[in-house]
N, C-alpha and C positions, 0 to 999 in steps of 0.2 A: 923182182918186179911183181907187183900185186896182180892177182887174177881179176878177171872181169867181174863186176858186181852182179849178184843174183837179183833178177827182176821178178817180183812177186805180183800175182793178181790180187785184186781186192778180196776175192773169196779166200785165197790162200792166207793172206794176212789176217783176216778175221778169224779163220779157222785156227790159226796158230795162237792168236790171242785168247780165243775161247779155250784152247787146250791148256794154256797157262792157268786160267781161272779154275777150270775143272780139275786140274792136277794139284791145286792148293787145298789141302785138307781143312785148313782153317776157314776157307770160304764155302766149304760144302755143307757146313752145319753151323749156322749163326742165329743168334737172337738179336733182334733189332727193335728198339722202341722209337716211336715217332708219331706225328700227326698226319692223318689221311687228308689228301687233297686230290683234286681232279679224278674223283672216283667215278668209274663207269661200269655199269652192270650190263653185260651183253646177254640179254635174256635168251636169245636163240642158242648161243653156244654154252652159256652158263659160266663163262670166264669173268673174273673181276680184273679190271685194269685200274691202277691207282699210282699215286706218288706218296712217298713217305718223306717228311721233312722235319727238321728241328729249326732252331733259330738262325742257323747259318747255312745249312746244306739241304739238298733234296736228292732222292734217288727214285727212279722209276721201278715199279713192281708189278707183278702179275700173279694171280692166284687162279689156277685152272679149275674147271668145273668139278672134277673129282674131289678136290680138297674143299672147294667152296660149298658143296652140298652138305658137308659135315658141320658147317657153322650154324649155331643156334640163333645168331643175331644177324642183322643186315648192316654192313659197314656204311658209314656216311662221312661226308667231308667234315673236317674239324674234330673227328673222334680220335682220341689218343689210344694207341694199341701197342701191344707187344707181339711181334711176329717171329715165327721160326721158319727158316728156309735155307736157300743156298744162293750164292752170287754166281752168275754166269753171263755169257755174252750172247746176244741175239745176232747171229751171223748176218742176217739180211740187212741190218742197219748198222752193224758194228757198235751197237750200244750195249753197255753192260747194265744189268738190272737184277733185281731181287726176285727170285722165284719162291713164293710163299707156300708152305705146306700147312701151317696152322696159324690162327690169329686169336688173340684174347684181348678184351678191353683192358686198358691200363687203369687199375684202381677199382673196377667193378667187374664181377664175374660175368661170363658169357651168358649164363642162364638168366641172371638178373637183368642183364641188358636186353635179352630177347623178350623176357616177361614184360618189361616196361615198354618196349617198342610195340608189341602186339596189343598190349592194353590200350596204349594211346591210339593205335590204328582203329581198333574195334569201337572204342569210345567215340571217336570222330564219326564213325558210321552210324552211331545211334543204337548200337546193340546193347548198351547198358541202360538205356532209357527206362524209367519207371513206367512209362505209358505202354511199353511192350510186354510188361509182366502180366501173365495170365493168372487168374485166381485158381486156387486149388479147390477141387470138389469137396463138399463137406462130408459126404458119405460115399467114398469110392467103392466100387464093386470089385475092380481088379487093379492091383498095384504092380507095376513093372519094377524089377530090381536088376540093375546092371552093375556087377562088381565081380571080383574074383571068387571062384567057387571054393577056394581053400583058405581064404583069409577070415579073420574074426569078424569083419564087417557084415558078411552075409548072415552069420549066426546071430549077431546082435539085432540086425534088422528084422529077420524072420521071427525071432523069439518075441520081440516087442510087439510086432504087428499081430502075431497070434494071440498074445495076452491082452492087448488093448482092444482089438477090433477083429475077432475071429470071423466075422461075416465077410471080410474082404478076401478075395482070392489073390495069391501071390504068383506072378508070372516072372520066373527067374531066367535071366540070360547071362550065362557065365562068359567072362572075357578076361584077357590079360589086363592088368592095371599098372604095369610098369614094364619098361624094356622097349625094344625097338618096334615091335609090332602092336603095342598096346593101343596107340592112338587110332589107327585105322579100325581096329576091332570095336572100340568105343563108339566111333562115328557110325559104323555099320549097324551096331545094335540099336542105336537111336533111330536110324532110318528104318530099320525093320519093324520096330514097335509102331511107328507112325504108319508105315505102309500096310500093316496088318490090323491096325486099330485094336490092339489086343490089351490095352490098359487105359485106365482113366487118369493115371499120373505115373511118373517115373522117378525112382530114386537112383541117382547116379553117384557112385562114390567108392571110397576105399578107406582103409585105416591110415594111420600116420606114417611118416617117413621123411627122408631128406628131400631137398628140392629136386634132386635128380630122380628120386623114386616117384614123386608126384608130377613129374614133368608131362606125362601124356595128357593130363587135364589142363595143361597150358598150351597144347598144340592148337593151331588155328583151325584144323579140320574138325576137331571135337567141339570147339567153341561155336563154329558155324552150324554144326549139326544140332547143338542145343538150341541155338537161336531159331533154327528152321523148324523145330518140333512144334506140331500143333497140340501135342499132349503136354500139360504142365510138367516141368522138370524141377526136382529138388536136388541141388548140388550138396553132397555130403562127403567132402574130401579132407582127409587128415584130421588134425586136432583143431581146437577152437582158434589157435593162433595162426593156423595155416590158411593162406588165401591163394586161390588159383583163378585163372581166367574164367573157368566154368562157373565159379561163384558169382562173378559179375554178370554173366550172360543168363544164368538160370533164373527161373521165375521165383525161386526161394533158395536162400543159402542156409544150410544147417551147419552148426559148428562141428558136429560129429555124425557118423552114420546112425548111432543110437538116437540122437536128437532128431534126425530126419524121420525115423519111424514114429517118434512121438508127435512130430508136427504133421505127419501125413494123414493120421486117422484120429477120430475122437476116441475117448475112453469108453468102452462099452459099459463098464460099471457105473460111470458117471451118467451116461445116457439112461441106463436102467433106473438109477435113483431119480433122475429128472422126470422120467416118464411116470414112475410110481408117485412121486410128489404131485405131478400134474393131474394124475387120475384122482388122487385124494381131493385136491382143490376143485376139480371138476365135479366130483360127487357132492361135495359140500355146497357148491354153487347151485347145482341142480336141486338139491334138497331145499335150499333157501328159496329158490324161485318157485318150487312147487308149493311150499308152505305159504309164501306170499300170495300166490295165485289162489290158493284155497281160502285165505282170509278175505281176499277181494270178492271171490265168488259167494262166500257166506254173507258178506255185507250186502251184495246185490240182491241175493234171494230173500233176505230179510227186510229189504226196503219196502216203502209204501207202494211203489209202482208195481213191484212183483206180487205183493199181497192183494192189491185191488187194481188189476189192470183195466177193468171196465170203467173205473172212474177217470182214468187217463183218456180213454176213448170218448167219454162224454164231454170232458173238457175240450178235447180237440174238435168235437162236433159243434159245441157252442161257439168256439172260436171261428169255425168255418162259416156258421150262419152269420156271425157278426161281419165277417169279411165279405160275404155275399151281399148283405144289406148295404154295406158301405159302397160296394161296387155298383149296385143298382142305382143308388142315389147319385153317385158320381156320373154314371152314364146318362141319367135323366137330365142332370144339370148341363152336361156337355151337349146333349141333343137340343135343349131349349136355347142354349147360347148359339148353336149352329143355325137354328131356324131364324133367330133374330138377325143374325149376320146375313143370312140368305135373303130375308125380306128387305133389309136395308140395301143390299147390293142390287136386288131386282128393281127397287124404286129408282136407284141411280141409273141403272141400265135403261129403264123405260123412259126416263126423262131424256136420255140421249138417243133413243130409238127413232129411226125415220118413220116408223108406223105411227108413233104419237104425233109427228108432224103432219102426216097425211090425215089423221083424224080431225085436225083443226082446219081442213079445207085446202091444204097445199097439195100439189101434184108433183110428179117426177116424169119428165119427158125423155124418151129414148129414140134414137134414129133407127133407120132400117137395119143397121148393123148391131143394134143393141147397146150403143154407147149413149151415156147420159148427155143430153143437150142442155148446156148451160148458157149459151148465147146463140143469136140468129145468124151470126157470121158463119159462112160455110154451108148454110141451108139454102135449098132451092124450092121454087114454087112447084107444086105437084109431087113433092117428096113425101113418102109415107113415114108417119111417126106413130109412136105408141105413148099413151098418156096413162100413168099409173095413179089410180085413185085409192081411197081407203078400202073400198070393197070390190075393186076389179080394175080392168084395164080397157082403154078406148083406143081403137085403131083409126087414125085420121089421115087426111091429106092436107098439105099446106096449100091454101088457095091464095094467100097473100102474106106479105111481111111488112111490118112497120118498125122501122128502126127508131129507137128512143135517142133523142138528141139531148145533150146536157144543156 
């Protein structure tokens, strides 16, 4: 007779299934290729949650923050990748999933993918815009150099600067240019130069190397430090064929550190030759101007006016007398014309004057209020009136009135 069946709890069942997965060595270290979908980046925890699929199947996957922080690129939906990890069961849901330890783009290296992603991101923000580029000073007094103290780049830069333009002071800030801690040191050096305002321009660079060696100059913190710099920055990283994110953000890209030194300062020998040539041309120009001025002065001093200046005074005196006579005649004519106009106007006014009317025997009568009386209506017997004559005024009383009838 069979014994009673063993009844398991869900937890016991899931734990047993998980032990089977974990005990299978073939599932503890697997490489899987697939396309990412349903990607979720939990910014607070730093974990990545996603699905990997091919044309037929799909599997859930998770990449914990400790592994995710090592990625050089940011996974996205639709990206084809190759992952390394283990298959196990999540006991809480009973779902088996892939726990990812490492991830690489399928067909394109992780560094190349990270480079293209950051380049597209910063370009969209306008950090590569030509309008942001600051002009380099023509005659810098202090030049900041940020590079490794042991590489050939610092020797090339300082040698060329000293040869081409010894007037400039070199302010050197030694940093790591490759490895884990290089990017924070580069960003901190740029910030320090700007905070202390100890340079007119900055050369940031290093010699050639692999993409991994040059990677600190592709880090976002370094790119943003270059973009935030108020001091113009020349990017001089690697060889002429090497391009980094710093090259796109910087105010000027130099193909090599030596070329950066050439571009940063003018050639003192060329400046000296230019100044010497300018001095010769200036001297020749001044001598010509002096000779020309002397010729003009000699011509003036030998002229008739300078030899007989009294004749010029006499000519001006005669001209003044002529002008005075013309002015006197003109004033006389104007005065005569004005008198004639005044006489004519006076005649016209006299003809219209009431005094002329009075001289012909007419009178003007005023009432006691001084108003002119033009008719007898409104007048009364015994009312006082004044009669204006040619030579005086009569004060009268109205004794009677006679109305004229038509």
